[in-house]
MARGUPA-378669 format. One record per residue (C-alpha): residue number from 1; residue in one letter; z, x, y. Coordinates in Angstrom, 3 decimals. Each point is the difference from the previous one (the first is absolute). Layout:
N
PT   seq   type          z          x          y
PT   NUM      A          Z          X          Y
...
This chain:
541
PT   seq   type          z          x          y
PT     1      X     28.825      4.025    -38.027
PT     2      X      1.311      2.963     -2.020
PT     3      X     -1.298      3.435      0.931
PT     4      X     -2.277      1.705     -2.411
PT     5      X      1.506      3.197     -1.435
PT     6      X     -1.369      3.213      1.403
PT     7      X     -1.873      2.373     -2.272
PT     8      X      1.807      3.215     -0.764
PT     9      X     -1.593      3.403     -0.519
PT    10      X      1.126      1.714     -3.165
PT    11      X     -0.537      3.640     -0.905
PT    12      X     -1.252      0.371     -3.549
PT    13      X     -0.962      3.006     -2.032
PT    14      X     -3.644      0.779     -0.678
PT    15      X     -0.924     -1.875     -3.151
PT    16      X     -2.818      2.289     -1.034
PT    17      X     -1.591      3.301      1.016
PT    18      X     -3.315      1.535     -0.862
PT    19      X      0.390      2.846     -2.463
PT    20      X     -3.660      0.757     -0.596
PT    21      X     -0.760      3.554     -1.060
PT    22      X      3.147      1.488      1.619
PT    23      X      1.616      0.970     -3.374
PT    24      X     -3.209      1.804     -1.027
PT    25      X     -0.341      1.808      3.331
PT    26      X      3.688      0.962     -0.046
PT    27      X     -0.304      1.298     -3.563
PT    28      X     -2.989      2.198      0.843
PT    29      X      1.771      1.217      3.163
PT    30      X      2.967      1.042     -2.147
PT    31      X     -2.241      1.768     -2.493
PT    32      X     -1.578      1.927      2.874
PT    33      X      3.480      0.608      1.481
PT    34      X     -1.336     -0.843      3.463
PT    35      X      3.402     -0.831      1.510
PT    36      X      1.639      3.016     -1.637
PT    37      X     -2.637      2.478      1.191
PT    38      X      0.111     -1.403      3.530
PT    39      X      3.807     -0.075      0.168
PT    40      X      0.265      3.587     -1.179
PT    41      X     -2.505      1.100      2.649
PT    42      X      1.378     -2.280      2.753
PT    43      X      3.754     -0.397     -0.601
PT    44      X      2.186     -2.268      2.140
PT    45      X      3.618     -1.119      0.225
PT    46      X      1.507     -1.830     -2.965
PT    47      X      1.181     -2.838      2.260
PT    48      X     -3.583     -1.149      0.619
PT    49      X     -0.842     -3.479     -1.271
PT    50      X     -3.243      1.333     -1.498
PT    51      X     -1.399      3.487     -0.451
PT    52      X     -3.404      1.062      1.308
PT    53      X     -1.307      0.062     -3.557
PT    54      X      1.100     -3.575     -0.642
PT    55      X     -1.622     -1.201      3.220
PT    56      X     -3.282      1.742     -0.811
PT    57      X      0.015     -1.545     -3.493
PT    58      X      0.359     -3.442      1.581
PT    59      X     -2.872      0.748      2.408
PT    60      X     -2.134      0.959     -3.007
PT    61      X      0.943     -3.274     -1.711
PT    62      X     -0.982     -1.924      3.121
PT    63      X     -3.422      1.638      0.011
PT    64      X     -0.560     -0.977     -3.625
PT    65      X      1.163     -3.614      0.281
PT    66      X     -0.559     -1.407      3.484
PT    67      X     -0.804      2.665      2.644
PT    68      X      1.711     -0.739      3.298
PT    69      X      0.407      1.552      3.419
PT    70      X      3.271      1.916      0.422
PT    71      X      1.648     -2.830      1.952
PT    72      X     -0.696     -2.469     -2.823
PT    73      X      1.251      2.062     -2.955
PT    74      X      3.542     -1.424      0.281
PT    75      X     -1.334     -3.568     -0.221
PT    76      X     -2.056      0.956     -3.045
PT    77      X      3.075      1.584     -1.619
PT    78      X      2.062     -3.157      0.492
PT    79      X     -2.677     -2.157     -1.643
PT    80      X     -0.480      2.413     -2.881
PT    81      X      2.632      1.271     -2.430
PT    82      X      0.317      3.362      1.768
PT    83      X      3.799     -0.116      0.142
PT    84      X      0.235     -0.773     -3.715
PT    85      X     -2.546      2.617     -1.134
PT    86      X      0.637      2.808      2.491
PT    87      X      3.589     -0.748      1.014
PT    88      X     -0.880     -0.009      3.718
PT    89      X      0.793     -2.907      2.303
PT    90      X     -2.916     -1.346      2.028
PT    91      X      2.080      0.467      3.172
PT    92      X     -0.152      3.767     -0.478
PT    93      X     -3.795      0.059      0.031
PT    94      X     -0.586     -0.483      3.714
PT    95      X     -2.885      1.818      1.662
PT    96      X      2.325      2.592      1.575
PT    97      X      1.392      1.019     -3.415
PT    98      X     -3.483      0.137     -1.477
PT    99      X     -1.171      2.176      2.875
PT   100      X      2.917      2.398     -0.442
PT   101      X     -0.860      0.358     -3.692
PT   102      X     -3.591      0.884      0.918
PT   103      X      1.282      2.519      2.569
PT   104      X      2.245      1.575     -2.640
PT   105      X     -2.717      0.582     -2.599
PT   106      X     -2.705      1.116      2.455
PT   107      X      1.034      3.719      0.070
PT   108      X      0.190      0.097     -3.825
PT   109      X     -3.266     -1.680     -0.919
PT   110      X     -1.662      3.016     -1.626
PT   111      X      3.028      0.509     -2.248
PT   112      X      0.325     -3.699     -0.821
PT   113      X     -3.691     -0.455     -0.809
PT   114      X     -0.050      3.086     -2.216
PT   115      X      3.258     -0.849     -1.786
PT   116      X     -0.843     -3.645     -0.686
PT   117      X     -3.545      0.892     -1.043
PT   118      X      1.293      2.662     -2.411
PT   119      X      2.511     -2.456     -1.456
PT   120      X     -2.722     -2.606     -0.525
PT   121      X     -2.082      2.581     -1.869
PT   122      X      2.979      0.960     -2.166
PT   123      X      1.548     -3.415     -0.709
PT   124      X     -3.232     -1.907     -0.591
PT   125      X     -1.903      2.863     -1.645
PT   126      X     -2.899     -0.103      2.468
PT   127      X     -2.833      2.391     -0.756
PT   128      X     -0.876      1.821      3.240
PT   129      X     -2.720      2.198     -1.465
PT   130      X     -2.424     -1.852      2.290
PT   131      X      0.898     -1.211      3.495
PT   132      X     -2.261     -1.959      2.335
PT   133      X      0.524      0.551      3.740
PT   134      X     -1.169     -2.019      3.000
PT   135      X      1.108     -0.977      3.497
PT   136      X     -0.002     -3.235      1.977
PT   137      X      1.095     -1.186      3.428
PT   138      X      2.737     -2.411      1.067
PT   139      X     -0.399     -1.635      3.401
PT   140      X      2.938     -0.160      2.409
PT   141      X      0.941     -2.323      2.822
PT   142      X      1.450      1.773      3.018
PT   143      X     -0.891      2.795      2.426
PT   144      X      2.195      2.776     -1.487
PT   145      X     -0.347      2.180      3.076
PT   146      X      3.103      1.983     -1.012
PT   147      X      0.237      1.131     -3.603
PT   148      X      2.333      2.022     -2.169
PT   149      X     -1.785      3.306     -0.542
PT   150      X      1.610      0.429     -3.429
PT   151      X     -1.933     -2.952     -1.404
PT   152      X     -3.665     -1.087     -0.067
PT   153      X     -1.212     -1.177      3.386
PT   154      X     -1.880     -3.283      0.509
PT   155      X     -3.467      0.526      1.459
PT   156      X     -3.363     -1.665      0.319
PT   157      X     -2.440      0.837     -2.775
PT   158      X     -2.434     -1.626     -2.408
PT   159      X      2.132     -2.719     -1.640
PT   160      X     -1.117     -1.544     -3.272
PT   161      X      0.691     -3.496      1.374
PT   162      X     -2.217      0.742      3.051
PT   163      X      2.804     -0.819      2.427
PT   164      X     -1.059      2.712      2.416
PT   165      X      2.141     -1.626      2.689
PT   166      X      3.153      0.989     -1.902
PT   167      X      1.523      3.388     -0.645
PT   168      X      0.422      1.009     -3.616
PT   169      X      1.968      2.101     -2.442
PT   170      X     -1.748      1.361     -3.062
PT   171      X      1.447      0.019     -3.496
PT   172      X     -1.129      1.762     -3.138
PT   173      X      0.963     -0.742     -3.591
PT   174      X     -0.551      1.874     -3.250
PT   175      X     -0.449     -2.318     -2.973
PT   176      X      0.220      1.026     -3.643
PT   177      X     -2.894     -0.816     -2.303
PT   178      X      2.704     -1.184     -2.404
PT   179      X      0.642     -3.567      1.167
PT   180      X     -0.994      0.572      3.615
PT   181      X      3.542      0.967      1.031
PT   182      X      0.440      1.257      3.608
PT   183      X      2.267      2.967     -0.767
PT   184      X     -0.398      1.595      3.447
PT   185      X     -0.620     -1.160      3.527
PT   186      X      0.117      1.378      3.505
PT   187      X     -0.562     -1.183      3.584
PT   188      X     -2.242      1.836      2.473
PT   189      X     -0.799     -0.115      3.706
PT   190      X     -2.311     -2.799      1.012
PT   191      X     -2.667      2.460      1.098
PT   192      X      0.379      2.480     -2.872
PT   193      X     -3.188      1.063     -1.752
PT   194      X     -0.022     -0.657     -3.742
PT   195      X     -1.589      3.356     -0.837
PT   196      X      2.913      1.918      1.547
PT   197      X      2.642     -1.786     -2.093
PT   198      X     -1.299      1.012     -3.431
PT   199      X      1.565      3.438     -0.441
PT   200      X      3.550     -1.035      0.914
PT   201      X     -0.298     -3.105     -2.172
PT   202      X     -1.337      2.050     -2.903
PT   203      X      2.987      2.364      0.220
PT   204      X      2.465     -2.903     -0.056
PT   205      X     -1.769     -1.619     -2.946
PT   206      X      0.083      3.313     -1.840
PT   207      X      3.758      0.143      0.564
PT   208      X      0.369     -3.589     -1.210
PT   209      X     -2.072      0.641     -3.122
PT   210      X      2.115      3.063     -0.803
PT   211      X     -1.415      2.443     -2.556
PT   212      X     -2.681     -2.478     -1.030
PT   213      X     -3.621      0.734      0.886
PT   214      X     -1.388     -2.989      1.851
PT   215      X     -3.331     -1.292      1.184
PT   216      X     -0.245     -1.223      3.594
PT   217      X     -2.623     -2.687      0.626
PT   218      X     -0.860     -1.068      3.530
PT   219      X     -2.761     -1.052      2.354
PT   220      X     -2.497      2.206      1.823
PT   221      X      2.714      1.168      2.450
PT   222      X      1.333      2.117     -2.840
PT   223      X     -3.039      2.264      0.210
PT   224      X      0.203      2.735      2.611
PT   225      X     -0.072      3.743     -0.456
PT   226      X      3.689      0.405      0.874
PT   227      X      1.091     -2.864     -2.259
PT   228      X     -2.052      1.198     -2.958
PT   229      X      1.273      3.561      0.468
PT   230      X      3.614     -1.196      0.031
PT   231      X     -0.473     -2.103     -3.136
PT   232      X     -1.701      2.832     -1.876
PT   233      X      2.747      2.450      1.025
PT   234      X      2.681     -2.471     -1.138
PT   235      X     -1.844     -0.575     -3.300
PT   236      X     -0.314     -3.696      0.777
PT   237      X     -3.029     -1.797     -1.399
PT   238      X     -1.814     -2.522      2.198
PT   239      X     -2.811     -2.558      0.030
PT   240      X     -1.413     -1.421      3.223
PT   241      X     -3.284     -1.570      1.103
PT   242      X     -2.318      2.084      2.125
PT   243      X     -0.512     -1.488      3.463
PT   244      X     -3.559     -1.179      0.649
PT   245      X     -0.300      2.478      2.870
PT   246      X      0.541      2.874     -2.474
PT   247      X     -2.668     -1.131     -2.470
PT   248      X     -3.138      2.165      0.338
PT   249      X     -3.029     -1.922      1.181
PT   250      X     -2.201     -0.984     -2.927
PT   251      X      2.607      0.769     -2.679
PT   252      X      0.130     -3.521     -1.414
PT   253      X     -3.718     -0.692      0.522
PT   254      X     -0.835      2.722     -2.503
PT   255      X      2.180     -1.498     -2.731
PT   256      X     -1.176     -2.296     -2.779
PT   257      X      2.675     -2.532     -1.056
PT   258      X     -1.698     -0.355     -3.381
PT   259      X      0.602      3.685     -0.745
PT   260      X      3.741     -0.179      0.786
PT   261      X      2.679     -0.515     -2.653
PT   262      X      1.216     -3.576     -0.535
PT   263      X      3.762     -0.428      0.548
PT   264      X      2.030     -2.383     -2.144
PT   265      X      1.727     -1.690      2.925
PT   266      X      0.310     -3.653      1.035
PT   267      X      1.090     -0.775      3.544
PT   268      X      2.859     -2.465      0.295
PT   269      X     -2.210     -2.404      1.933
PT   270      X     -2.409     -0.116     -2.988
PT   271      X      2.503     -0.526     -2.809
PT   272      X     -0.614     -3.745     -0.237
PT   273      X     -3.799      0.221      0.291
PT   274      X     -2.607      0.043     -2.778
PT   275      X     -1.182      3.456     -0.994
PT   276      X     -3.388     -0.394      1.718
PT   277      X      1.665     -0.830      3.335
PT   278      X      2.373      2.959      0.045
PT   279      X     -0.608      3.043      2.133
PT   280      X     -0.625      3.302     -1.738
PT   281      X      0.927      3.566      0.908
PT   282      X     -1.836      3.245     -0.653
PT   283      X      0.995      3.568      0.856
PT   284      X     -1.497      3.448      0.227
PT   285      X      1.443      3.193      1.366
PT   286      X     -0.739      3.057      2.106
PT   287      X      2.054      2.377      2.148
PT   288      X      0.731      0.265      3.699
PT   289      X      1.184      2.992      2.013
PT   290      X      2.632     -0.736      2.648
PT   291      X      0.176      2.702      2.664
PT   292      X      2.537      0.629      2.757
PT   293      X     -0.714      0.577      3.673
PT   294      X      0.567      3.752     -0.200
PT   295      X     -2.262      2.378     -1.871
PT   296      X      2.978      1.499     -1.811
PT   297      X      1.111     -3.373     -1.376
PT   298      X     -0.642     -0.149     -3.745
PT   299      X     -2.553     -2.551     -1.143
PT   300      X      1.308     -2.688     -2.365
PT   301      X     -2.415     -1.128     -2.693
PT   302      X      0.852     -3.585     -0.950
PT   303      X     -1.377     -2.391     -2.563
PT   304      X     -2.046     -2.776      1.580
PT   305      X     -0.210     -3.158     -2.098
PT   306      X     -2.962     -2.163      1.004
PT   307      X      0.685     -3.641     -0.790
PT   308      X     -2.504     -2.842     -0.144
PT   309      X      1.283     -3.591      0.110
PT   310      X     -2.486     -2.797     -0.634
PT   311      X      2.345     -2.453      1.740
PT   312      X      0.152      2.213      3.085
PT   313      X     -3.789      0.368     -0.048
PT   314      X     -0.510     -3.770     -0.183
PT   315      X      2.536     -0.589      2.773
PT   316      X     -1.648      2.603      2.252
PT   317      X     -3.457     -1.496     -0.562
PT   318      X      1.291     -3.504      0.733
PT   319      X      1.799      1.133      3.157
PT   320      X     -3.093      1.833      1.261
PT   321      X     -2.235     -3.008     -0.663
PT   322      X      2.381     -2.226      1.939
PT   323      X      0.208      2.517      2.843
PT   324      X     -3.785      0.280      0.203
PT   325      X     -0.434     -3.777     -0.066
PT   326      X      2.374     -0.427      2.916
PT   327      X     -1.626      2.811      1.927
PT   328      X     -3.448     -1.452     -0.719
PT   329      X      1.065     -3.350      1.469
PT   330      X      1.317      1.653      3.169
PT   331      X     -3.079      2.227      0.385
PT   332      X     -2.445     -2.869     -0.522
PT   333      X      1.873     -1.951      2.664
PT   334      X     -0.304      2.959      2.383
PT   335      X     -3.740      0.190     -0.768
PT   336      X     -0.366     -3.598      1.169
PT   337      X      2.245      0.310      3.057
PT   338      X     -1.311      3.323      1.315
PT   339      X     -1.517     -0.650      3.422
PT   340      X      1.811     -3.311      0.472
PT   341      X      2.894     -0.648      2.327
PT   342      X      2.372      1.202     -2.723
PT   343      X     -1.501      3.518     -0.169
PT   344      X     -2.433      0.235      2.909
PT   345      X     -0.328      3.801      0.274
PT   346      X     -0.672      2.972     -2.264
PT   347      X      3.538      1.232      0.671
PT   348      X      1.528     -3.325     -1.010
PT   349      X     -2.013     -0.098     -3.232
PT   350      X      0.913      3.606     -0.836
PT   351      X      3.692     -0.673      0.636
PT   352      X     -0.041     -3.081     -2.224
PT   353      X     -1.832      1.846     -2.794
PT   354      X      2.548      2.817      0.128
PT   355      X      2.846     -2.536     -0.109
PT   356      X     -1.502     -1.702     -3.071
PT   357      X     -0.489      3.333     -1.777
PT   358      X      3.577      0.997      0.731
PT   359      X      1.576     -3.359     -0.865
PT   360      X     -1.992     -0.488     -3.224
PT   361      X      0.273      3.712     -0.929
PT   362      X     -3.724      0.520     -0.576
PT   363      X     -0.529      2.987      2.319
PT   364      X     -0.930      2.280     -2.903
PT   365      X     -3.123     -1.934     -0.955
PT   366      X     -0.979     -2.091      3.025
PT   367      X     -3.178      0.927      1.876
PT   368      X     -0.769     -1.819      3.257
PT   369      X     -2.714      0.068      2.623
PT   370      X     -0.155     -1.633      3.423
PT   371      X     -3.323     -0.345      1.772
PT   372      X     -1.061     -2.036      3.005
PT   373      X     -2.850     -2.411      0.692
PT   374      X     -2.323      0.542      2.993
PT   375      X      2.322     -2.354      1.881
PT   376      X      2.961      2.270     -0.766
PT   377      X      1.657     -2.302     -2.534
PT   378      X      1.879      1.938     -2.727
PT   379      X     -1.159     -0.435     -3.616
PT   380      X      2.405      0.934     -2.777
PT   381      X     -0.912      1.024     -3.547
PT   382      X      2.118      1.381     -2.810
PT   383      X     -0.052      1.086     -3.626
PT   384      X      2.308      1.481     -2.612
PT   385      X     -0.716      3.485     -1.334
PT   386      X     -0.477     -0.624     -3.719
PT   387      X      0.402      3.686     -0.854
PT   388      X      3.412      0.052      1.691
PT   389      X      0.999     -3.177     -1.831
PT   390      X     -1.081      1.463     -3.334
PT   391      X      1.958      3.198      0.690
PT   392      X      3.142     -2.004      0.741
PT   393      X     -0.509     -2.198     -3.073
PT   394      X     -0.218      3.118     -2.169
PT   395      X      3.643      0.716      0.835
PT   396      X      1.194     -3.489     -0.980
PT   397      X      2.804     -0.030     -2.540
PT   398      X      0.717      3.735      0.103
PT   399      X      3.150      1.752      1.154
PT   400      X      1.586      3.368     -0.735
PT   401      X      3.452      1.092     -1.125
PT   402      X      1.428      3.495      0.466
PT   403      X      2.572      1.421     -2.386
PT   404      X      1.521      3.264     -1.172
PT   405      X      0.787     -1.352     -3.469
PT   406      X     -0.900      2.267     -2.898
PT   407      X     -3.447     -0.345     -1.530
PT   408      X      1.468     -1.215     -3.299
PT   409      X      0.637     -3.321      1.755
PT   410      X     -3.502     -1.476      0.097
PT   411      X     -1.574     -1.848      2.928
PT   412      X      0.588     -3.425     -1.560
PT   413      X      3.732      0.682     -0.330
PT   414      X      0.140      1.187      3.611
PT   415      X     -1.438     -3.360      1.062
PT   416      X      2.514     -1.855     -2.186
PT   417      X      2.888      1.829      1.668
PT   418      X     -1.353     -0.635      3.481
PT   419      X     -0.573     -3.704     -0.634
PT   420      X      3.733     -0.786      0.198
PT   421      X     -0.033      0.871      3.719
PT   422      X     -0.318     -3.679      1.061
PT   423      X      3.532     -0.532     -1.357
PT   424      X      1.256      1.531      3.261
PT   425      X     -1.941     -2.574      1.999
PT   426      X      1.475     -2.757     -2.166
PT   427      X      3.494      1.274      0.741
PT   428      X     -0.738     -0.066      3.716
PT   429      X     -1.159     -3.563     -0.601
PT   430      X      3.398     -0.727     -1.565
PT   431      X      1.755      1.522      3.013
PT   432      X     -1.900     -2.126      2.491
PT   433      X     -0.121     -3.056     -2.271
PT   434      X      3.067     -0.875     -2.108
PT   435      X      2.242      2.328      2.045
PT   436      X     -1.355     -1.522      3.217
PT   437      X     -0.298      3.093      2.146
PT   438      X     -1.507     -1.454      3.132
PT   439      X      0.013      1.852      3.338
PT   440      X      3.521      1.392      0.509
PT   441      X      2.181     -0.145      3.085
PT   442      X      3.095      2.203      0.035
PT   443      X      1.692      1.757      2.874
PT   444      X     -0.337      3.603     -1.184
PT   445      X     -2.585      1.910     -1.995
PT   446      X      2.983      1.366     -1.950
PT   447      X      0.713     -3.471     -1.353
PT   448      X     -3.690     -0.653     -0.621
PT   449      X     -0.193      3.070     -2.224
PT   450      X      3.133     -1.065     -1.888
PT   451      X     -1.320     -3.547     -0.446
PT   452      X     -3.235      1.372     -1.471
PT   453      X      2.153      1.755     -2.603
PT   454      X      1.818     -3.277     -0.736
PT   455      X     -3.358     -1.737     -0.464
PT   456      X     -1.311      2.768     -2.259
PT   457      X      3.186     -0.091     -2.113
PT   458      X     -0.513     -3.755     -0.329
PT   459      X     -3.565      0.741     -1.116
PT   460      X      1.373      2.493     -2.541
PT   461      X      2.226     -2.682     -1.569
PT   462      X     -2.827     -2.563      0.205
PT   463      X     -2.270      2.322     -2.001
PT   464      X      2.701      1.051     -2.475
PT   465      X      0.684     -3.665     -0.804
PT   466      X     -3.701     -0.517     -0.700
PT   467      X     -0.209      3.145     -2.151
PT   468      X      3.156     -0.878     -1.953
PT   469      X     -1.268     -3.474     -0.896
PT   470      X     -3.415      1.289     -1.046
PT   471      X      1.462      2.874     -2.017
PT   472      X      2.445     -2.218     -1.896
PT   473      X     -2.621     -2.731     -0.445
PT   474      X     -2.411      2.386     -1.756
PT   475      X     -2.083     -0.255     -2.089
PT   476      X     -0.518     -3.364      1.717
PT   477      X     -1.421      0.265      3.512
PT   478      X      0.165     -3.600      1.286
PT   479      X      2.582     -2.748      0.408
PT   480      X     -0.265     -3.782      0.347
PT   481      X      1.786     -2.217      2.502
PT   482      X     -0.301      1.739      3.364
PT   483      X     -1.813     -2.985      1.532
PT   484      X      0.844     -3.688     -0.310
PT   485      X     -2.630     -1.957     -1.954
PT   486      X     -1.843      3.232     -0.793
PT   487      X      0.592      1.254     -3.525
PT   488      X     -2.398      2.902      0.233
PT   489      X      1.516      3.367     -0.836
PT   490      X      0.507      2.379      2.947
PT   491      X      0.878      3.638      0.324
PT   492      X      3.563      0.171      1.347
PT   493      X     -0.076      1.513      3.481
PT   494      X      2.992      0.778      2.180
PT   495      X     -0.894     -2.935      2.222
PT   496      X     -0.272     -2.490     -2.886
PT   497      X      3.236      1.245     -1.586
PT   498      X      2.045     -0.370      3.186
PT   499      X     -1.555     -3.415      0.686
PT   500      X      0.909     -1.179     -3.494
PT   501      X      3.622      1.084      0.485
PT   502      X      0.272     -1.402      3.531
PT   503      X      1.235     -3.419     -1.161
PT   504      X      3.147      1.320     -1.681
PT   505      X      3.107     -1.601      1.574
PT   506      X      3.686      0.790      0.099
PT   507      X      2.920     -2.402      0.399
PT   508      X      2.712      1.990      1.859
PT   509      X      3.564      0.238     -1.279
PT   510      X      2.000     -3.116      0.848
PT   511      X      3.782     -0.275     -0.396
PT   512      X      0.697      1.457     -3.440
PT   513      X     -3.596     -0.188     -1.189
PT   514      X     -2.021      3.250     -0.129
PT   515      X     -3.504      0.137      1.444
PT   516      X     -2.587     -1.427     -2.379
PT   517      X     -3.771      0.157     -0.369
PT   518      X     -1.950     -3.060     -1.169
PT   519      X     -1.981      0.794     -3.126
PT   520      X     -3.170      1.973      0.811
PT   521      X     -3.368     -1.273     -1.168
PT   522      X     -1.964      1.418     -2.920
PT   523      X     -2.153      2.389      2.072
PT   524      X      3.013      1.136      2.017
PT   525      X      1.946      0.715     -3.190
PT   526      X     -2.939      1.903     -1.425
PT   527      X     -0.316      2.151      3.134
PT   528      X      3.741      0.685      0.143
PT   529      X     -0.054      1.064     -3.654
PT   530      X     -2.925      2.333      0.619
PT   531      X      1.873      1.494      2.981
PT   532      X      3.285      0.220     -1.967
PT   533      X      1.853     -1.769      2.808
PT   534      X      2.799     -2.522     -0.556
PT   535      X      0.161     -2.166      3.160
PT   536      X      3.477     -1.241     -0.952
PT   537      X      1.368      3.501      0.539
PT   538      X     -0.818      0.875      3.621
PT   539      X      2.419      1.769      2.320
PT   540      X      2.223     -2.850      0.957
PT   541      X      3.579      1.054      0.825
């Protein structure tokens, strides 16, 4: 019987690679001169297979297409058209080479962030007259008992993701009101207080803005005597909410929403609702004196904008009603079980009542009494203080803003300028969503700090892509085709744009044939036209 022929293994070239948004990301990286700025700050020998700037650009591209751990970046690069677009072989992008690139840029981060941010402002014409500042936390895996003192140190703190079992590094970004572009970022110690970081950040933003006068918008951590003094001395304008602990008792209770000025403002969450279902805003104004600890410290008189939001008032009333209902259920149960085997003594009843008040957060208006029967059985009774409830309800919907803006900018305009502050939170959502920043594990805090810069530069390109499409799409604001079988028009976001371009493919060069790109779809062509990017002209050798 004749033997069956053995199968032979043949080595064939890759028939197709994913191109995705790599040409767009590479084009924006070139316009920002990321590789050039890095290579001038961190030079290396000409014999290197790839410069530090080239490696960092590839890391940025990875974050914007398919974020991977360092050890998996080379596999990603071989599946994607990295060699054709960036001219770097996947073999070069091992985790050791990536780590050395992070080590190289770590000492130069302040220069790199400032230079790239300034170039973004110049090349893309970003208006930095108003900058919104906020901080967040990034959780870390690892003990990090020994740290590089020249870079932010991991520490336990109050993480936003509530992973109190993990150490953290904090990061702050400044976002322009024009397009929500993160033109500045910085990493801080895990245990750093937000209040103490304002002055240094303000000075760096002032340098970035150049001779322009700019308005700094932040959260309540912006307001301290030292911070306000520094901003006034530097002639920097600011708007920040006043922390609840700084609001004088009874201030809001004495205000009549009907007497306040109506503001022509529609919250984004209400844009699709009928007029009668939309929340409304009203403002009035007074002044507040901010004093220092020492008698010789000058007193700063600031404008205090008192804002009433009907949506906030309704939400507060609903939350309080729910809280009271839950507390009422627990307290009625304790009334029935007092003196039983569950709570047999006065001490046990008192401890349970205190636990309910604490857990349900009704201490401020809960009144209790515990008596005993002739047999010594505890009897529990309770009530809510209606006067205390009414006093709390009087504050519903009100909050205060502090500012040093000139009086010719009325209270309604101050509110309008403050209302873009949530754009910072949305950008943090982009960082931890599309850019997939989950808890990080790297060997050194030096590399962690450098990786945060890589992530923030990726966020910069992500936001510039979104702004460029929207700017060139104007006066239209929506596009069709982002979702299969859904023809409703959508606002183009960075996430939707990159998803729409993700299906672009590239057929690598074969024999005498140059690399080719199958014809993009209609939406892809439209986006590429709006971005002024020709995918057939990437950086292939």
